[in-house]
C-alpha positions in Angstrom: 23.4 -4.1 -28.5 20.0 -5.1 -27.0 16.3 -3.1 -28.4 14.2 -4.1 -25.8 12.6 -1.0 -24.3 13.0 0.1 -20.7 10.5 2.1 -20.4 8.0 1.6 -17.5 4.7 -0.2 -18.9 1.9 2.3 -19.1 -1.0 2.8 -16.4 -4.0 1.4 -17.4 -6.3 1.1 -15.2 -9.2 1.9 -17.0 -8.8 -1.0 -19.1 -9.5 -3.0 -16.2 -12.1 -6.0 -16.3 -14.9 -6.2 -13.5 -12.6 -9.0 -12.1 -9.2 -6.9 -11.4 -10.9 -4.0 -10.1 -12.6 -6.1 -8.1 -8.7 -7.0 -7.4 -7.6 -3.9 -6.9 -11.0 -2.8 -4.5 -10.2 -5.7 -2.3 -6.7 -4.8 -1.7 -7.1 -1.3 -0.9 -10.0 -2.1 1.0 -8.4 -4.4 3.4 -5.3 -1.8 3.5 -7.1 1.1 4.8 -9.0 -0.8 7.2 -5.6 -2.5 8.6 -4.2 1.0 8.9 -7.1 2.3 10.5 -7.0 -0.4 12.6 -3.7 -0.1 13.7 -4.3 3.9 14.4 -6.9 3.1 16.5 -5.1 0.8 18.6 -1.7 1.6 18.9 -1.8 5.8 17.8 0.8 4.5 14.8 1.5 2.2 12.1 4.6 1.6 10.2 4.5 0.8 6.6 3.2 -2.4 5.3 1.6 -4.2 2.4 -1.0 -5.8 1.3 -0.4 -9.0 -1.2 -3.4 -11.5 -3.7 -2.5 -14.3 -4.2 -4.1 -15.9 -7.5 -7.7 -17.5 -7.1 -7.1 -21.5 -6.5 -9.4 -24.7 -5.5 -8.9 -24.0 -1.7 -9.8 -19.8 -2.1 -12.0 -19.1 -5.1 -11.4 -14.7 -4.1 -7.6 -15.4 -3.7 -6.3 -15.2 -0.3 -4.7 -11.8 1.4 -1.6 -11.7 3.1 -0.4 -9.1 5.0 3.8 -8.8 4.3 6.1 -6.5 6.5 10.1 -5.3 6.6 11.3 -5.1 10.0 12.5 -1.5 10.8 16.6 -1.4 10.7 17.7 0.6 13.9 20.8 2.4 13.7 23.2 1.2 15.9 24.9 4.3 16.3 21.7 6.4 17.6 19.1 3.5 18.9 16.3 6.3 20.0 16.7 7.3 16.2 13.8 7.7 14.0 12.7 4.7 12.0 13.2 5.2 8.0 10.0 4.9 6.7 11.6 5.4 3.2 13.7 2.9 3.2 11.1 -0.1 4.6 9.3 0.7 1.4 11.9 0.4 -1.0 12.2 -2.6 0.5 8.8 -3.5 0.2 8.8 -3.1 -3.3 11.6 -4.5 -3.3 10.4 -7.8 -1.6 7.1 -7.9 -3.2 8.7 -7.0 -6.5 10.8 -11.0 -6.0 7.3 -12.3 -5.3 5.5 -10.6 -8.1 4.3 -14.5 -10.1 3.3 -15.3 -6.9 0.5 -12.2 -6.9 -2.7 -10.7 -8.5 -2.7 -7.2 -6.7 -0.6 -5.6 -4.2 -1.2 -3.1 -2.1 1.6 -0.9 -0.2 0.6 1.3 3.0 2.1 4.4 4.4 1.6 7.3 6.9 2.0 10.3 5.6 1.7 14.4 5.9 -0.2 16.8 3.8 1.7 19.6 4.1 -0.5 22.0 2.2 -3.5 20.8 4.2 -1.5 20.7 8.1 -3.3 16.7 7.9 -1.8 13.6 8.6 -2.8 11.1 6.1 -2.9 7.1 5.1 -1.4 6.7 1.9 -2.3 3.6 -0.1 -0.9 2.3 -3.6 -2.7 -0.3 -5.7 -1.4 -2.2 -8.1 -2.7 -5.1 -10.3 -0.8 -7.2 -12.5 -2.0 -6.2 -15.7 -0.3 -3.0 -15.3 -2.6 -0.6 -13.8 -2.0 1.3 -10.3 -4.0 3.6 -8.0 -3.6 5.7 -5.3 -6.1 6.2 -2.2 -5.4 8.9 0.5 -7.5 9.3 3.4 -6.6 11.6 6.1 -7.8 10.8 9.9 -7.5 12.8 12.9 -6.0 11.8 16.3 -8.7 11.5 19.6 -8.8 14.9 21.3 -8.9 12.9 24.7 -8.4 9.9 26.2 -12.3 8.5 25.7 -12.2 10.6 21.9 -12.6 8.7 19.1 -10.6 8.9 15.5 -11.9 10.7 12.5 -11.2 9.3 8.9 -12.6 11.8 6.2 -13.6 10.1 3.2 -11.0 8.5 0.8 -10.1 10.3 -1.8 -8.2 8.5 -5.1 -6.2 9.6 -7.3 -3.6 8.0 -10.1 -1.2 6.1 -9.0 2.6 4.8 -10.2 3.3 1.1 -11.0 6.6 -0.2 -8.9 6.0 -3.8 -8.8 4.7 -4.9 -12.6 6.1 -1.3 -13.8 8.2 -3.3 -16.6 
């Protein structure tokens, strides 16, 4: 009988050093920027992730990678909506398998805030040292064809560890 703990690792965001905080800020900032660019250019975005590789001789700050999952089409109903929850689950599985090659990640999805009746970018960032933080940024599409997208201020909230949960 195993005595190993299967309890998820505790979120230790308050204990992070300056470099680790910088890593989280970097993946979050990049993630929000990519999502905003996709909204402004395409009017929509599918879930994706930003991964930060460790610093190396070639890159003192570590390289950022954009990771995405191809949506699965329903062969019986090709016009069916894309299941973004399945895509997020697959992204978590993909990055869990690559976590030894990364120091921080951010998962990004398009969400609807029911209480505020607003759409928002949701970015969940994790660091390999056991911390997670989420950011929600509301947005609104342009009213007319020549209008501009409007984005609210990002709001931080507690995050849940998924990739480095144990």
